[in-house]
C-alpha positions as CSV (number, residue, x, y, z in Angstrom):
1,M,0.0,0.0,0.0
2,I,1.6,3.3,-1.1
3,L,1.1,6.0,1.5
4,T,2.3,9.5,2.4
5,E,4.3,9.6,5.6
6,E,1.3,11.3,7.3
7,E,-1.0,8.5,6.3
8,A,1.4,5.8,7.4
9,K,1.9,7.3,10.8
10,K,-1.8,6.7,11.5
11,I,-1.7,2.9,11.1
12,I,-0.2,0.2,13.4
13,C,3.2,-1.1,12.4
14,P,3.0,-4.7,11.1
15,K,5.7,-5.9,13.6
16,Y,3.4,-4.9,16.5
17,R,0.3,-6.3,14.8
18,A,2.0,-9.7,14.4
19,A,3.2,-9.7,18.0
20,L,-0.3,-8.8,19.3
21,L,-2.1,-11.4,17.2
22,S,0.3,-14.2,18.4
23,N,0.0,-13.3,22.1
24,P,-3.0,-14.7,23.9
25,A,-2.7,-12.0,26.5
26,F,-3.6,-9.4,23.9
27,T,-6.2,-11.4,22.0
28,D,-8.3,-11.9,25.1
29,S,-11.6,-10.1,24.4
30,G,-11.5,-8.4,27.8
31,R,-8.1,-6.7,27.2
32,K,-8.1,-2.9,27.1
33,F,-5.4,-0.9,25.3
34,D,-3.9,2.1,26.9
35,S,-3.7,5.0,24.5
36,S,0.0,5.5,25.1
37,L,0.6,1.8,24.1
38,F,-1.4,2.4,20.9
39,D,0.6,5.5,20.1
40,A,3.9,3.5,20.5
41,M,2.7,0.9,18.0
42,L,2.1,3.4,15.1
43,C,4.2,3.4,12.0
44,D,7.4,5.5,12.1
45,A,7.4,5.9,8.3
46,S,10.7,7.2,7.0
47,D,12.2,7.1,10.6
48,C,12.0,3.3,10.3
49,M,14.8,1.2,8.5
50,M,12.0,-0.8,6.7
51,W,10.5,2.3,5.0
52,V,10.8,2.2,1.2
53,W,10.3,5.3,-0.9
54,N,8.3,4.8,-4.1
55,T,10.4,6.0,-7.0
56,D,7.3,6.9,-9.1
57,E,5.8,9.1,-6.4
58,G,8.7,10.7,-4.6
59,S,6.7,11.9,-1.5
60,K,5.1,8.5,-0.9
61,G,6.4,5.1,0.2
62,H,5.5,1.8,1.8
63,C,6.5,-0.6,4.6
64,G,9.1,-3.0,3.4
65,L,8.3,-5.3,6.3
66,A,4.7,-5.6,5.2
67,G,5.9,-6.7,1.7
68,G,4.2,-3.7,0.1
């Protein structure tokens, strides 16, 4: 998914999504998320080593970890 950095910073990073889905403590339906925890899981966009710039659209990119 090709995104601007601002768009990317509003979604959860795939590395955290995978960790959450594989951890029964987080998949328990009664689990509540603290907003500071959620904020820490958001994409870092170009501040992340996995960010890949799209050569066709210079101001957009995608997560290399997600296989985009």
